[in-house]
N, CA, C and O of each residue as an XYZ file, in Angstrom:
776
protein
N     136.478    181.050    -17.113
C     135.496    181.196    -15.983
C     136.140    180.843    -14.661
O     136.061    181.556    -13.661
N     136.759    179.732    -14.728
C     137.451    179.245    -13.457
C     138.562    180.299    -13.012
O     138.749    180.497    -11.812
N     139.217    180.900    -13.880
C     140.337    182.221    -13.340
C     139.614    183.292    -12.700
O     140.082    183.913    -11.745
N     138.312    183.554    -13.282
C     137.467    184.824    -12.506
C     137.128    184.519    -11.312
O     137.253    185.319    -10.385
N     136.592    183.171    -11.153
C     136.254    182.844     -9.938
C     137.271    182.612     -8.988
O     137.002    182.776     -7.798
N     138.591    182.195     -9.394
C     139.695    182.302     -8.587
C     140.134    183.773     -8.181
O     140.448    184.078     -7.030
N     140.122    184.595     -9.191
C     140.199    185.780     -8.592
C     139.419    186.560     -7.811
O     139.948    187.376     -7.056
N     138.177    186.433     -7.875
C     137.237    186.738     -7.039
C     137.365    186.121     -5.652
O     137.206    186.873     -4.691
N     137.622    184.893     -5.452
C     137.705    184.254     -4.243
C     138.916    184.856     -3.680
O     138.806    185.407     -2.585
N     140.011    184.833     -4.243
C     141.172    185.645     -3.667
C     140.965    187.089     -3.078
O     141.372    187.424     -1.966
N     140.404    187.761     -3.800
C     139.864    188.963     -3.561
C     139.258    188.912     -2.206
O     139.749    189.420     -1.198
N     138.169    188.266     -2.276
C     137.348    188.065     -0.854
C     138.128    187.560      0.254
O     137.870    187.963      1.388
N     138.935    186.831      0.078
C     139.618    186.140      1.281
C     140.594    187.339      1.713
O     140.635    187.730      2.879
N     141.455    187.948      0.587
C     142.354    189.151      0.993
C     141.504    190.077      1.842
O     141.896    190.337      2.979
N     140.253    190.650      1.336
C     139.663    191.465      2.095
C     139.153    191.066      3.361
O     139.000    191.915      4.239
N     138.839    189.730      3.578
C     138.477    189.364      4.975
C     139.517    189.284      6.011
O     139.330    189.350      7.226
N     140.628    189.135      5.396
C     141.848    189.065      6.346
C     142.367    190.293      6.777
O     143.040    190.349      7.807
N     142.042    191.611      5.869
C     142.630    192.909      6.023
C     141.539    193.765      7.015
O     141.889    194.592      7.857
N     140.272    193.407      6.745
C     139.193    193.942      7.345
C     139.008    193.372      8.503
O     138.887    192.149      8.429
N     138.927    193.935      9.803
C     138.450    193.360     11.026
C     137.517    194.274     11.894
O     137.528    195.505     11.898
N     136.699    193.439     12.637
C     135.725    194.177     13.235
C     135.699    193.804     14.562
O     135.537    192.602     14.777
N     135.847    194.717     15.718
C     136.089    194.319     17.151
C     134.890    194.801     17.909
O     134.623    195.995     17.774
N     134.153    194.108     18.651
C     133.295    194.322     19.567
C     133.576    195.028     20.862
O     134.457    194.511     21.549
N     133.042    196.025     21.291
C     133.719    196.845     22.551
C     133.102    195.999     23.769
O     131.972    195.511     23.756
N     133.984    195.906     24.779
C     133.430    195.114     26.137
C     132.711    196.003     26.777
O     133.335    197.015     27.098
N     131.507    195.956     27.094
C     130.817    196.824     28.075
C     131.402    196.777     29.406
O     131.588    197.820     30.032
N     131.744    195.487     29.941
C     132.071    195.085     31.233
C     133.785    195.657     31.548
O     134.123    196.055     32.663
N     134.637    195.612     30.482
C     135.841    196.139     30.680
C     136.416    197.450     30.276
O     137.533    197.860     30.594
N     135.412    198.152     29.437
C     135.708    199.388     28.879
C     135.150    200.485     29.842
O     134.254    200.012     30.542
N     135.335    201.460     30.029
C     134.943    202.684     30.899
C     134.780    204.054     30.333
O     135.715    204.475     29.651
N     133.739    204.813     30.509
C     133.773    206.204     30.551
C     133.935    207.001     31.733
O     133.154    206.768     32.656
N     134.869    207.970     31.894
C     135.030    208.653     33.143
C     134.544    210.044     32.715
O     135.048    210.452     31.668
N     133.460    211.035     33.461
C     133.193    212.192     33.028
C     133.867    213.095     34.191
O     134.138    212.717     35.331
N     134.046    214.217     33.704
C     134.514    215.459     34.766
C     133.748    216.772     34.143
O     133.660    217.077     32.953
N     133.199    217.488     35.330
C     132.663    218.769     35.040
C     133.148    219.574     35.919
O     133.523    219.078     36.981
N     133.266    220.985     35.720
C     133.720    221.909     36.680
C     132.863    223.169     36.877
O     132.063    223.576     36.035
N     133.056    223.642     37.845
C     132.233    224.840     38.306
C     133.175    225.882     38.928
O     134.297    225.525     39.284
N     132.765    227.173     39.076
C     133.732    228.148     39.537
C     134.157    227.593     40.829
O     135.383    227.579     40.939
N     133.573    227.174     41.744
C     133.889    226.671     43.015
C     134.496    225.238     43.129
O     134.615    224.736     44.247
N     134.856    224.609     42.089
C     135.364    223.174     42.286
C     134.875    222.219     41.018
O     134.553    222.774     39.968
N     134.831    220.909     41.124
C     134.637    220.141     39.912
C     134.016    218.912     40.629
O     134.080    218.712     41.842
N     133.442    218.165     39.769
C     132.750    216.951     39.787
C     133.144    216.014     38.985
O     133.469    216.346     37.845
N     133.215    214.561     39.397
C     133.496    213.465     38.275
C     132.651    212.091     38.719
O     132.183    211.825     39.826
N     132.624    211.525     37.830
C     132.102    210.116     38.086
C     132.416    209.069     36.739
O     133.456    209.024     36.083
N     131.357    208.374     36.580
C     131.482    207.277     35.428
C     130.018    207.180     34.982
O     129.081    207.636     35.638
N     129.885    206.416     33.572
C     128.776    206.323     32.888
C     129.143    205.013     31.891
O     130.161    204.905     31.208
N     128.107    204.111     31.989
C     128.541    202.792     31.222
C     128.424    202.843     29.841
O     127.517    203.505     29.336
N     129.283    202.184     29.111
C     128.971    201.934     27.718
C     128.013    200.836     27.607
O     128.165    199.891     28.380
N     126.931    200.807     26.665
C     125.928    199.775     26.401
C     126.394    198.823     25.370
O     126.224    197.614     25.525
N     126.972    199.313     24.330
C     127.652    198.460     23.175
C     128.560    199.266     22.382
O     128.689    200.466     22.628
N     129.182    198.709     21.472
C     129.988    199.400     20.644
C     130.694    198.499     19.757
O     130.698    197.306     20.058
N     131.415    198.965     18.491
C     132.211    198.246     17.671
C     133.092    199.165     16.834
O     132.751    200.251     16.364
N     134.386    198.513     16.708
C     135.484    199.313     16.022
C     135.842    198.532     14.428
O     135.801    197.313     14.259
N     136.100    199.289     13.630
C     136.415    198.611     12.476
C     137.903    199.182     12.023
O     138.312    200.342     12.076
N     138.713    197.749     11.468
C     140.193    198.263     11.097
C     140.377    197.733      9.867
O     139.714    196.778      9.463
N     141.160    198.231      9.282
C     141.595    197.731      7.786
C     143.126    197.732      8.015
O     143.760    198.733      8.349
N     143.696    196.407      7.784
C     145.238    196.518      7.783
C     145.764    197.281      9.173
O     146.615    198.170      9.136
N     145.240    196.885     10.208
C     145.487    197.313     11.564
C     145.194    198.858     11.824
O     145.476    199.398     12.894
N     144.632    199.487     10.807
C     144.282    200.976     10.871
C     142.883    201.023     11.197
O     142.072    200.277     10.649
N     142.502    202.058     12.259
C     141.061    202.206     12.346
C     140.441    202.883     11.246
O     141.009    203.840     10.719
N     139.332    202.474     10.856
C     138.665    203.215      9.878
C     137.131    203.570     10.243
O     136.551    204.413      9.558
N     136.495    202.958     11.277
C     135.389    203.597     11.594
C     135.063    203.060     13.220
O     135.854    202.326     13.812
N     133.880    203.506     13.783
C     133.784    203.080     15.036
C     132.433    203.740     15.594
O     132.019    204.836     15.215
N     131.786    202.909     16.565
C     130.568    203.514     17.213
C     130.364    203.168     18.471
O     130.807    202.068     18.803
N     129.754    203.873     19.347
C     129.289    203.100     20.750
C     128.173    203.989     21.212
O     128.018    205.191     20.996
N     127.378    203.100     21.936
C     126.359    203.819     22.734
C     126.300    203.588     24.049
O     126.500    202.480     24.547
N     125.965    204.834     24.815
C     126.292    205.236     26.177
C     124.842    204.757     27.003
O     123.773    204.951     26.426
N     124.853    204.202     28.207
C     123.555    203.783     28.898
C     123.656    205.092     30.010
O     124.396    205.165     30.991
N     122.665    206.094     29.521
C     122.967    207.292     30.109
C     122.427    207.170     31.802
O     123.082    207.742     32.674
N     121.184    206.375     32.149
C     120.753    206.270     33.402
C     121.927    205.669     34.512
O     121.835    205.682     35.739
N     122.906    205.210     33.788
C     123.951    204.432     34.691
C     124.916    205.398     35.364
O     125.803    205.079     36.155
N     124.583    206.770     34.891
C     125.942    207.743     35.342
C     126.176    207.936     37.074
O     125.198    208.063     37.812
N     127.089    207.939     37.418
C     127.340    207.868     38.972
C     128.087    209.213     39.059
O     128.418    209.959     38.138
N     128.296    209.359     40.536
C     129.262    210.611     40.985
C     130.106    209.913     41.925
O     129.642    209.157     42.779
N     131.398    210.162     41.777
C     132.306    209.634     42.765
C     133.128    210.481     43.477
O     133.963    210.020     44.255
N     132.971    211.833     43.278
C     133.937    212.613     44.098
C     133.286    213.067     45.483
O     133.993    213.734     46.237
N     132.127    212.782     45.822
C     131.380    213.029     46.843
C     130.636    211.780     47.257
O     130.655    210.787     46.529
N     129.973    211.798     48.419
C     129.459    210.318     48.904
C     128.041    210.550     49.616
O     127.794    211.630     50.153
N     127.254    209.649     49.602
C     126.137    209.913     50.442
C     125.263    210.762     50.042
O     125.283    211.030     48.841
N     124.428    211.312     50.757
C     123.038    212.009     50.380
C     123.470    213.125     49.229
O     122.694    213.328     48.296
N     124.664    213.805     49.313
C     125.085    214.814     48.379
C     125.497    214.279     47.197
O     125.529    215.077     46.260
N     125.941    212.743     46.889
C     126.042    212.207     45.837
C     124.694    211.760     45.247
O     124.537    211.816     44.028
N     123.934    211.418     45.872
C     122.489    211.149     45.437
C     121.846    212.044     44.738
O     121.348    211.815     43.636
N     121.801    213.465     45.516
C     121.293    214.450     45.064
C     121.866    214.992     43.755
O     121.130    215.573     42.958
N     123.099    214.823     43.534
C     123.757    215.314     42.319
C     123.532    214.400     41.355
O     123.381    214.836     40.214
N     123.466    213.114     41.556
C     123.002    211.897     40.707
C     121.628    212.291     39.947
O     121.437    212.225     38.733
N     120.713    212.716     40.946
C     119.356    212.649     40.589
C     119.280    214.091     39.785
O     118.447    214.290     38.901
N     120.217    215.035     40.187
C     119.838    216.279     39.366
C     120.562    215.980     37.865
O     120.087    216.540     36.876
N     121.614    215.167     37.742
C     122.432    214.912     36.486
C     121.270    214.316     35.787
O     121.096    214.722     34.638
N     120.359    213.352     36.290
C     119.362    212.653     35.393
C     118.081    213.532     35.042
O     117.218    213.219     34.222
N     118.111    214.593     35.749
C     116.741    215.339     35.730
C     116.904    216.121     34.235
O     117.786    215.892     33.407
N     115.869    217.052     34.128
C     115.727    217.674     32.825
C     116.477    218.754     32.646
O     116.730    219.193     31.525
N     117.011    219.416     34.027
C     118.135    220.209     33.914
C     119.387    219.795     33.185
O     120.089    220.606     32.580
N     119.650    218.473     33.265
C     120.733    217.961     32.530
C     120.692    216.790     31.616
O     121.064    217.142     30.497
N     120.436    215.754     31.660
C     120.624    214.800     30.539
C     119.279    214.016     30.193
O     119.173    213.262     29.226
N     118.269    214.290     31.106
C     116.832    213.816     30.917
C     116.847    212.285     30.690
O     116.252    211.748     29.756
N     117.496    211.701     31.517
C     117.635    210.219     31.309
C     116.377    209.261     31.085
O     116.457    208.229     30.419
N     115.253    209.686     31.685
C     114.089    209.143     31.563
C     113.499    209.023     30.295
O     112.767    208.101     29.934
N     113.901    210.141     29.538
C     113.403    210.335     27.996
C     114.426    209.922     26.964
O     114.138    209.478     25.853
N     115.604    210.101     27.417
C     116.761    210.057     26.651
C     117.617    209.251     27.233
O     118.508    209.756     27.916
N     117.513    207.485     27.055
C     118.238    206.641     27.915
C     119.465    206.514     27.212
O     120.356    206.039     27.917
N     119.823    206.810     25.952
C     121.074    206.517     25.316
C     121.613    207.738     24.687
O     120.868    208.501     24.072
N     122.949    207.965     24.825
C     123.719    208.898     23.794
C     124.667    208.066     23.076
O     125.188    207.054     23.545
N     124.870    208.551     21.893
C     125.650    207.998     20.950
C     126.722    208.488     19.897
O     126.428    209.475     19.222
N     127.949    207.869     19.706
C     128.921    208.556     19.258
C     129.237    207.593     17.738
O     129.511    206.399     17.861
N     129.183    208.109     16.617
C     129.288    207.488     15.465
C     130.363    208.296     14.628
O     130.257    209.507     14.434
N     131.487    207.466     14.111
C     132.520    208.242     13.427
C     132.140    208.584     11.940
O     131.587    207.832     11.138
N     132.560    209.895     11.742
C     132.534    210.230     10.349
C     133.720    210.158      9.365
O     133.738    209.838      8.176
N     134.565    210.492     10.081
C     136.131    210.237      9.370
C     137.336    209.986     10.330
O     137.363    210.503     11.447
N     138.194    209.292      9.930
C     139.284    208.942     10.792
C     140.660    209.380     10.012
O     140.869    209.037      8.848
N     141.398    210.022     10.632
C     142.743    210.598     10.054
C     144.063    209.948     10.874
O     144.298    210.291     12.033
N     144.764    209.132     10.271
C     145.914    208.688     11.120
C     146.813    209.805     11.336
O     147.119    210.497     10.365
N     147.353    210.111     12.680
C     148.313    211.161     12.961
C     149.710    210.363     13.185
O     150.680    211.121     13.196
N     149.948    209.276     13.327
C     150.978    208.550     14.034
C     150.922    207.134     13.987
O     150.110    206.591     13.238
N     151.738    206.430     14.744
C     151.538    204.977     15.136
C     150.588    204.784     15.978
O     150.784    205.281     17.087
N     149.553    204.187     15.813
C     148.267    204.080     16.719
C     147.563    205.252     17.366
O     147.034    205.220     18.477
N     147.615    206.296     16.544
C     147.108    207.657     16.783
C     146.206    208.277     15.726
O     146.455    208.323     14.521
N     145.119    208.750     16.342
C     144.295    209.232     15.318
C     143.576    210.566     15.506
O     143.658    211.085     16.619
N     142.957    211.112     14.652
C     142.176    212.374     14.946
C     140.905    211.867     14.297
O     140.807    211.530     13.117
N     139.794    211.851     15.348
C     138.469    211.304     14.952
C     137.517    212.536     14.803
O     137.425    213.492     15.574
N     136.879    212.323     13.728
C     135.747    213.183     13.622
C     134.242    212.353     13.848
O     134.086    211.278     13.268
N     133.259    212.857     14.635
C     132.144    211.931     14.761
C     131.158    212.776     15.098
O     131.360    213.892     15.577
N     129.784    212.171     14.810
C     128.469    212.862     15.301
C     128.385    212.497     16.523
O     128.655    211.321     16.769
N     128.045    213.270     17.469
C     127.761    212.800     18.891
C     126.172    213.363     19.330
O     125.800    214.536     19.287
N     125.462    212.318     19.707
C     123.980    212.603     19.972
C     123.744    212.510     21.554
O     124.032    211.498     22.193
N     123.305    213.425     22.006
C     123.046    213.702     23.461
C     121.424    214.314     23.381
O     121.063    215.172     22.575
N     120.577    213.685     24.376
C     119.323    214.397     24.213
C     118.539    214.492     23.010
O     117.706    215.392     22.904
N     118.741    213.581     22.018
C     118.502    213.508     20.699
C     118.822    214.550     19.938
O     118.137    214.703     18.927
N     119.732    215.356     20.164
C     120.496    216.391     19.600
C     121.669    215.958     19.049
O     122.369    215.415     19.903
N     122.280    215.989     17.708
C     123.538    215.377     17.140
C     124.234    216.798     16.772
O     123.711    217.791     16.268
N     125.588    216.585     17.185
C     126.773    217.710     16.623
C     127.834    217.147     16.456
O     128.059    216.089     17.044
N     128.657    217.659     15.695
C     130.069    216.959     15.384
C     130.891    217.330     16.510
O     130.740    218.424     17.052
N     131.725    216.519     16.886
C     132.941    216.544     17.829
C     134.244    216.129     17.193
O     134.080    215.329     16.272
N     135.356    216.425     17.413
C     136.689    216.106     16.829
C     137.562    215.950     18.151
O     137.618    216.843     18.997
N     138.134    214.925     18.241
C     139.036    214.681     19.447
C     140.120    213.455     18.948
O     139.891    212.644     18.050
N     141.187    213.527     19.659
C     142.278    212.589     19.407
C     142.051    211.124     20.000
O     141.386    211.011     21.030
N     142.479    210.233     19.500
C     142.277    208.911     20.094
C     143.439    208.053     19.863
O     144.132    208.274     18.870
N     143.766    206.996     20.749
C     144.822    206.124     20.675
C     144.465    204.722     20.645
O     144.151    204.254     21.739
N     144.437    203.903     19.600
C     143.900    202.537     19.620
C     145.248    201.537     18.889
O     146.058    201.821     18.006
N     145.100    200.612     19.489
C     146.010    199.406     18.837
C     145.523    198.005     18.918
O     144.994    197.633     19.965
N     145.638    197.266     18.002
C     145.224    195.842     17.924
C     146.302    194.934     17.906
O     147.249    194.905     17.121
N     146.035    194.149     18.921
C     147.087    193.028     19.300
C     146.289    191.690     19.198
O     145.453    191.431     20.065
N     146.542    190.765     18.080
C     145.801    189.694     17.771
C     144.316    189.818     17.881
O     143.814    190.657     17.133
N     143.515    189.152     18.662
C     142.090    189.340     18.408
C     141.520    190.293     19.728
O     140.425    190.117     20.262
N     142.564    191.385     20.142
C     142.306    192.271     21.068
C     142.516    193.592     20.356
O     143.296    193.803     19.427
N     141.632    194.508     20.988
C     141.814    196.024     20.743
C     141.852    196.719     21.950
O     141.079    196.375     22.844
N     142.703    197.730     22.134
C     142.459    198.692     23.376
C     142.573    199.976     22.817
O     143.056    200.060     21.688
N     142.182    201.084     23.462
C     142.189    202.453     23.168
C     141.941    203.291     24.143
O     141.726    202.881     25.284
N     141.936    204.648     23.808
C     141.829    205.716     24.909
C     141.277    207.138     23.854
O     141.702    207.484     22.752
N     140.501    207.562     24.463
C     140.091    209.032     23.724
C     139.634    209.932     24.844
O     138.892    209.556     25.751
N     140.147    211.198     24.712
C     139.433    212.234     25.480
C     138.691    213.426     24.771
O     139.237    214.350     24.169
N     137.380    213.235     24.949
C     136.378    214.128     24.007
C     135.804    215.310     25.212
O     135.274    215.114     26.306
N     136.144    216.539     24.527
C     135.596    217.655     25.242
C     134.392    218.209     24.432
O     134.431    218.492     23.234
N     133.118    218.345     25.404
C     131.952    218.602     25.045
C     131.371    219.724     25.471
O     131.416    219.995     26.671
N     130.734    220.557     24.570
C     130.068    221.904     24.890
C     128.602    221.304     25.183
O     127.887    220.860     24.285
N     128.245    221.341     26.503
C     126.939    220.854     26.717
C     125.908    221.746     26.220
O     124.884    221.259     25.741
N     126.067    222.965     26.281
C     125.022    224.001     25.735
C     124.563    223.592     24.340
O     123.464    223.970     23.933
N     125.406    222.796     23.553
C     124.881    222.612     22.176
C     123.982    221.594     22.170
O     123.371    221.348     21.130
N     123.756    220.808     23.397
C     122.773    219.692     23.442
C     121.589    220.053     24.428
O     120.931    219.193     25.013
N     121.366    221.548     24.563
C     120.368    222.095     25.238
C     120.412    221.643     26.857
O     119.469    221.287     27.564
N     121.746    221.773     27.177
C     121.882    221.427     28.750
C     122.489    222.818     29.130
O     123.714    222.910     29.049
N     121.757    223.938     29.546
C     122.103    225.272     29.821
C     122.152    225.661     31.195
O     122.492    226.791     31.547
N     121.763    224.597     32.108
C     121.741    224.935     33.605
C     123.003    225.319     34.218
O     124.021    224.627     34.210
N     122.851    226.652     34.834
C     124.098    227.090     35.660
C     125.264    227.688     34.622
O     126.421    227.851     35.010
N     124.832    227.997     33.256
C     125.852    228.268     32.203
C     125.920    229.754     32.224
O     124.913    230.431     32.018
N     127.176    230.315     32.486
C     127.479    231.592     32.298
C     127.029    232.372     31.044
O     126.695    233.557     31.027
N     127.076    231.450     29.908
C     126.709    232.019     28.438
C     125.282    232.279     28.364
O     124.844    232.998     27.467
N     124.409    231.678     29.359
C     122.983    231.956     29.215
C     122.561    232.684     30.277
O     121.649    233.489     30.085
N     123.137    232.546     31.601
C     122.526    233.486     32.670
C     123.514    234.245     33.453
O     124.668    233.826     33.536
N     123.112    235.428     34.085
C     123.941    236.373     34.685
C     123.792    236.037     36.316
O     122.859    235.397     36.800
N     124.652    236.474     36.882
C     124.572    236.789     38.186
C     124.798    235.381     39.016
O     124.506    235.281     40.207
N     125.275    234.463     38.347
C     125.579    233.093     38.891
C     126.441    232.867     39.916
O     126.353    231.941     40.722
N     127.562    234.003     39.875
C     128.556    233.809     41.025
C     129.315    232.562     41.025
O     129.583    231.956     39.988
N     129.655    232.188     42.175
C     130.242    230.767     42.435
C     129.402    229.551     42.083
O     129.838    228.419     42.290
N     128.347    229.740     41.617
C     127.364    228.640     41.253
C     127.429    228.395     39.676
O     126.715    227.564     39.115
N     128.335    229.182     39.036
C     128.589    228.886     37.594
C     129.024    227.695     37.393
O     129.877    227.260     38.168
N     128.562    226.906     36.345
C     129.124    225.709     35.662
C     129.627    225.774     34.520
O     128.876    226.128     33.611
N     130.867    225.496     34.245
C     131.436    225.984     32.906
C     130.683    224.847     31.864
O     130.160    223.769     32.148
N     130.827    225.462     30.678
C     129.776    225.021     29.490
C     130.556    223.298     29.016
O     129.919    222.268     28.793
N     132.037    223.470     28.976
C     132.623    222.420     28.690
C     133.014    221.467     29.754
O     133.766    221.738     30.691
N     132.260    219.966     29.458
C     132.816    218.826     30.182
C     133.647    217.748     29.354
O     133.572    217.631     28.131
N     134.382    217.043     30.121
C     135.424    216.009     29.479
C     134.833    214.499     29.748
O     134.321    214.185     30.823
N     134.953    213.725     28.779
C     134.779    212.216     28.704
C     136.304    211.706     28.450
O     137.023    212.118     27.541
N     136.653    210.756     29.402
C     137.775    210.117     29.248
C     137.562    208.682     29.054
O     137.372    207.965     30.036
N     137.580    208.110     27.633
C     137.071    206.862     27.388
C     138.259    205.816     27.195
O     139.248    206.068     26.506
N     138.063    204.631     27.866
C     138.940    203.514     27.954
C     138.366    202.386     27.287
O     137.437    201.812     27.855
N     138.754    201.986     26.205
C     137.921    200.766     25.402
C     138.748    199.567     25.377
O     139.925    199.533     25.018
N     138.016    198.545     25.801
C     138.657    197.228     25.376
C     137.652    196.240     24.464
O     136.462    196.056     24.718
N     138.337    195.687     23.427
C     137.500    195.008     22.563
C     138.040    193.669     22.091
O     139.223    193.329     22.077
N     137.006    192.979     21.714
C     137.568    191.592     21.115
C     137.148    191.392     19.652
O     136.036    191.797     19.310
N     137.946    190.805     18.777
C     137.404    190.560     17.372
C     136.127    189.852     17.372
O     135.936    188.989     18.229
N     135.226    190.125     16.499
C     134.071    189.731     16.338
C     134.136    188.272     15.721
O     134.800    188.031     14.713
N     133.404    187.328     16.395
C     133.360    185.769     16.157
C     134.301    185.135     17.180
O     134.280    183.913     17.327
N     135.001    185.788     17.787
C     135.786    185.166     19.097
C     135.371    185.034     20.322
O     136.110    184.541     21.175
């Protein structure tokens, strides 16, 4: 009996040493968005609300994070025009942030493609609509800290964001907005319990 308990205890200790959870720092992590139209592009930021990453033997196994959608900003223009664009992005034409305050990404599978490099398949939920996305990510663990980067290309029309889309409307000319936009994610995290 004693030997069985010793084996079980050793297994639990071994598992706890190899499996680690890191909480994402919402203050130190960033998400930069960029969207383009025929006549130019716009970019800005949106805040992470919460998130976590799980590793085993220093390899990423899963993760998720929640985005605080009403925090979206516009950075390539200033003043009244920036306020107008920010208001439009928050409206029903785009992200409907009064109704859908959060977006969420939850990993489905993670494939290691090299040292600290991964191909991530995840469910992304925007405006209550969940679709699968696949993207490359770079994540590394150093002691109690983790840091990583990912670039996620998103087809907005899959989330019922069709305003100015040439895929759905004709005769837009230079007012056409491309369907795809990009999120560049920089994550900083700390091991849970520290």
